[in-house]
N, CA and C of each residue as an Amber inpcrd file, in Angstrom:
protein
   291
  64.2970000-205.7410000  73.0060000  63.3980000-206.3440000  72.0580000
  64.0890000-207.5300000  71.3900000  63.3590000-208.5700000  71.1750000
  63.8690000-209.7680000  70.5320000  63.6760000-209.6080000  69.0230000
  64.7320000-209.8970000  68.2470000  64.6020000-209.6900000  66.8000000
  63.6990000-210.7480000  66.1600000  63.2270000-210.4400000  64.9660000
  62.2220000-211.2710000  64.3070000  62.6980000-212.6890000  64.0170000
  63.9610000-212.8600000  63.6320000  64.4410000-214.2060000  63.3260000
  64.4420000-215.0820000  64.5710000  64.8090000-214.5110000  65.7240000
  64.7670000-215.2740000  66.9680000  63.3350000-215.6240000  67.3550000
  62.4120000-214.6870000  67.1690000  61.0090000-214.9490000  67.4960000
  60.4640000-216.0670000  66.6100000  60.7440000-216.0150000  65.3170000
  60.2540000-217.0400000  64.3990000  60.8580000-218.3990000  64.7410000
  62.1400000-218.4190000  65.0710000  62.7940000-219.6740000  65.4480000
  62.1820000-220.2480000  66.7240000  61.9300000-219.4040000  67.7090000
  61.3700000-219.8630000  68.9820000  59.9160000-220.3000000  68.8220000
  59.1460000-219.5540000  68.0400000  57.7570000-219.9510000  67.8090000
  57.6810000-221.2490000  67.0040000  58.6780000-221.4920000  66.1600000
  58.7160000-222.7260000  65.3790000  58.7980000-223.9730000  66.2420000
  59.3200000-223.8270000  67.4450000  59.4050000-224.9870000  68.3430000
  58.0360000-225.3660000  68.9050000  57.0160000-224.5470000  68.6650000
  55.6630000-224.8470000  69.1450000  54.8580000-225.7320000  68.1950000
  55.3670000-225.9980000  67.0000000  54.6210000-226.8010000  66.0310000
  54.3560000-228.1820000  66.6300000  53.0810000-228.5510000  66.6460000
  52.6720000-229.8300000  67.2150000  52.3190000-229.7580000  68.6930000
  52.5160000-228.6060000  69.3110000  52.2120000-228.4300000  70.7360000
  50.9790000-227.5500000  70.9100000  50.4620000-227.5250000  72.1240000
  49.2930000-226.7160000  72.4310000  49.6740000-225.2430000  72.5520000
  48.7920000-224.3800000  72.0480000  49.0160000-222.9450000  72.1040000
  48.2910000-222.3740000  73.3170000  49.0620000-221.8960000  74.2950000
  48.5090000-221.2410000  75.4800000  49.3940000-220.0420000  75.8120000
  48.9150000-219.1880000  76.6940000  49.7260000-218.0490000  77.1330000
  51.0030000-218.5210000  77.8130000  50.9060000-219.5780000  78.6030000
  52.0800000-220.0850000  79.3270000  53.1400000-220.5920000  78.3530000
  52.7420000-221.4050000  77.3790000  53.7380000-221.9320000  76.4430000
  54.3480000-220.8220000  75.6000000  53.5480000-219.8430000  75.2040000
  54.0840000-218.7180000  74.4340000  55.1330000-217.9460000  75.2300000
  54.8170000-217.6250000  76.4770000  55.7690000-216.8680000  77.2980000
  57.0450000-217.6810000  77.5630000  56.9060000-218.9720000  77.8210000
  58.0860000-219.7960000  78.0930000  58.9730000-219.9440000  76.8650000
  58.3750000-220.0340000  75.6830000  59.1600000-220.2040000  74.4610000
  59.8580000-218.9030000  74.0610000  59.1500000-217.7930000  74.1230000
  59.7240000-216.5140000  73.6830000  60.7560000-215.9890000  74.6770000
  60.4550000-216.0600000  75.9600000  61.3540000-215.4990000  76.9780000
  62.1560000-216.6140000  77.6560000  62.9650000-217.3090000  76.8750000
  63.6970000-218.4650000  77.3840000  65.1260000-218.1390000  77.8240000
  65.6210000-216.9580000  77.5400000  66.9960000-216.6090000  77.8910000
  67.0900000-216.1500000  79.3430000  68.3090000-216.1890000  79.8770000
  68.5300000-215.7840000  81.2680000  68.1540000-214.3250000  81.5100000
  68.3730000-213.4770000  80.5140000  68.0780000-212.0600000  80.7110000
  66.5740000-211.7730000  80.7790000  65.7500000-212.7640000  80.4720000
  64.3010000-212.5940000  80.5080000  63.6520000-213.2060000  81.7440000
  64.4410000-213.5850000  82.7340000  63.8760000-214.2270000  83.9250000
  62.8880000-213.3220000  84.6640000  63.1770000-212.0280000  84.7220000
  62.2710000-211.0980000  85.4060000  60.9120000-211.0500000  84.7130000
  60.9290000-211.0950000  83.4090000  59.6770000-211.0670000  82.6490000
  58.8440000-212.3030000  82.9660000  59.4900000-213.4710000  83.0000000
  58.7650000-214.7100000  83.3110000  58.2270000-214.7070000  84.7350000
  58.9920000-214.1700000  85.6770000  58.5200000-214.1040000  87.0620000
  57.2810000-213.2120000  87.1470000  57.3140000-212.0610000  86.4820000
  56.1530000-211.1660000  86.4890000  54.9310000-211.8330000  85.8630000
  55.1480000-212.5810000  84.7790000  54.0370000-213.2780000  84.1320000
  53.4760000-214.3760000  85.0310000  54.3690000-215.1650000  85.6230000
  53.9210000-216.2680000  86.4770000  53.2140000-215.7890000  87.7380000
  53.5510000-214.5980000  88.2190000  52.8690000-214.0280000  89.3770000
  51.5400000-213.3830000  88.9900000  51.2810000-213.2640000  87.6990000
  50.0350000-212.6720000  87.2350000  50.0450000-211.1590000  87.1920000
  51.2310000-210.5690000  87.2630000  51.3170000-209.1100000  87.2650000
  51.2660000-208.5120000  85.8610000  51.7740000-209.2090000  84.8700000
  51.8870000-208.6370000  83.5360000  51.7810000-209.7380000  82.4800000
  51.2060000-209.3920000  81.3370000  51.1660000-210.2810000  80.1810000
  51.8550000-209.5660000  79.0300000  52.8290000-210.2080000  78.4270000
  53.6380000-209.5860000  77.3870000  53.2760000-210.0640000  75.9850000
  52.5720000-211.1830000  75.8900000  52.2190000-211.7540000  74.5970000
  50.7120000-211.9900000  74.5700000  50.0910000-211.5730000  73.4790000
  48.6600000-211.7810000  73.3020000  48.4580000-212.5170000  71.9810000
  47.4840000-213.4090000  71.9540000  47.1690000-214.0480000  70.6820000
  45.6680000-214.0290000  70.4560000  45.3140000-214.0370000  69.1790000
  43.9130000-213.9780000  68.7830000  43.6900000-215.0380000  67.7170000
  42.6930000-215.8810000  67.9190000  42.3710000-216.9320000  66.9580000
  41.4050000-216.3620000  65.9190000  41.7530000-216.5400000  64.6530000
  40.9210000-216.0560000  63.5480000  40.5440000-217.2250000  62.6470000
  39.3090000-217.2020000  62.1740000  38.8560000-218.2160000  61.2160000
  38.4710000-217.4980000  59.9320000  39.0380000-217.9840000  58.8280000
  38.7650000-217.3860000  57.5350000  38.5240000-218.5210000  56.5490000
  37.2930000-218.6470000  56.0920000  36.8640000-219.7620000  55.2440000
  37.1430000-221.0750000  55.9800000  38.0310000-221.9050000  55.4590000
  38.3510000-223.1730000  56.1300000  39.6690000-223.0950000  56.9030000
  40.3460000-221.9440000  56.8530000  41.6260000-221.7820000  57.5380000
  41.4140000-221.2070000  58.9410000  42.1800000-221.7230000  59.8900000
  42.1930000-221.1780000  61.2380000  43.6360000-220.8440000  61.5750000
  43.8560000-219.6380000  62.0570000  45.2090000-219.2070000  62.3760000
  45.1970000-218.3400000  63.6210000  46.3710000-218.2060000  64.2280000
  46.5400000-217.3700000  65.4120000  47.4490000-216.2050000  65.0670000
  46.9980000-215.0070000  65.3790000  47.8320000-213.8160000  65.2700000
  48.4490000-213.5620000  66.6300000  49.7700000-213.4920000  66.6850000
  50.4960000-213.3470000  67.9440000  51.1380000-211.9680000  67.9910000
  50.8460000-211.2310000  69.0550000  51.3870000-209.8950000  69.2610000
  52.2950000-209.9110000  70.4850000  53.5080000-209.3970000  70.3260000
  54.4760000-209.3510000  71.4150000  54.7030000-207.8830000  71.7690000
  54.5690000-207.5520000  73.0400000  54.7850000-206.1750000  73.4790000
  56.2000000-205.7250000  73.1350000  56.3210000-204.5470000  72.5490000
  57.6260000-204.0220000  72.1770000  58.0630000-204.4040000  70.7780000
  57.3190000-205.2750000  70.1070000  57.6470000-205.6740000  68.7450000
  56.5020000-205.2260000  67.8490000  56.7790000-204.3950000  66.8350000
  55.6960000-203.8580000  66.0090000  55.0700000-204.8700000  65.0510000
  55.6700000-206.0400000  64.8950000  55.1750000-207.0250000  63.9390000
  54.1580000-207.9730000  64.5710000  53.3030000-208.5200000  63.7200000
  52.3590000-209.5600000  64.1190000  52.8340000-210.8610000  63.4920000
  52.8550000-211.9180000  64.2770000  53.2920000-213.2150000  63.7920000
  52.0640000-214.1070000  63.6400000  52.0310000-214.8960000  62.5710000
  50.8670000-215.7270000  62.2790000  51.2820000-217.1880000  62.1950000
  50.4740000-218.0410000  62.8470000  50.7060000-219.4840000  62.8270000
  49.3860000-220.1820000  62.5590000  49.4190000-221.2280000  61.7490000
  48.2300000-222.0240000  61.5070000  47.9410000-222.9120000  62.7060000
  46.6800000-222.9940000  63.0980000  46.2850000-223.7890000  64.2570000
  45.0460000-224.6110000  63.9110000  44.7940000-225.6240000  64.7240000
  43.5560000-226.3930000  64.6220000  43.1040000-226.7690000  66.0190000
  41.8120000-226.9620000  66.1650000  41.2630000-227.2910000  67.4730000
  41.0540000-228.7960000  67.5700000  41.6300000-229.3870000  68.6310000
  41.4820000-230.8160000  68.8940000  41.1110000-231.0020000  70.3540000
  39.9920000-231.6300000  70.5930000  39.5450000-231.9420000  71.9510000
  39.5300000-230.7130000  72.8610000  39.1310000-229.5770000  72.3320000
  39.0300000-228.3690000  73.1390000  40.3260000-227.6060000  73.3300000
  41.4240000-228.0940000  72.7840000  42.6830000-227.3660000  72.8870000
  43.1210000-226.9250000  71.4930000  43.9510000-225.9130000  71.4410000
  44.4100000-225.3400000  70.1750000  45.8320000-225.8360000  69.9180000
  46.0180000-226.5370000  68.8100000  47.3060000-227.1200000  68.4510000
  47.8980000-226.3580000  67.2660000  49.1730000-226.0210000  67.3540000
  49.8800000-225.3300000  66.2680000  50.2110000-226.3480000  65.1860000
  49.8540000-226.0430000  63.9310000  50.0930000-227.0030000  62.8510000
  51.0340000-226.4840000  61.7590000  51.3690000-225.1860000  61.7770000
  52.2650000-224.6750000  60.7390000  53.3180000-223.7510000  61.3500000
  54.3880000-223.5850000  60.5950000  55.4940000-222.7330000  61.0420000
  55.0450000-221.2650000  61.0780000  55.6320000-220.4810000  61.9720000
  55.2460000-219.0700000  62.0760000  55.8260000-218.2420000  60.9300000
  55.1680000-217.1250000  60.7010000  55.6840000-216.1610000  59.7300000
  55.2290000-214.7850000  60.1530000  55.9010000-213.7700000  59.6540000
  55.5140000-212.4030000  59.9530000  54.3180000-212.0700000  59.0640000
  53.2860000-211.5340000  59.6700000  52.0690000-211.1780000  58.9270000
  52.1630000-209.7140000  58.5420000  52.2650000-209.4600000  57.2460000
  52.3370000-208.0900000  56.7530000  50.9520000-207.6830000  56.2530000
  50.2460000-206.9250000  57.0600000  48.9460000-206.3970000  56.6780000
  48.9830000-204.8910000  56.8220000  48.6170000-204.2260000  55.8040000
  48.6420000-202.7770000  55.8190000  47.2230000-202.2450000  55.7520000
  47.0000000-201.1430000  56.4150000  45.6660000-200.5310000  56.4230000
  45.4230000-199.7880000  55.1410000
């Protein structure tokens, strides 16, 4: 499992870039020890990261879930020309039931 500080640092490199499954997997699993995970993802066998776009009033954000990590990460996004662009730094979303 990748620790939270590394995940936040890696997701921070997405600010200003398009948010897609491919970019998320490439940013999070960038180390040599994660090559098998990337190969499985690129072959279409497995998806390790899921994101969900939420709109609340005038704010739009993406909740990012990583398999094996109990935390949800949240990033502000906006839609431009049909693509989703990350506009704010990531943070851990603490929501309790």
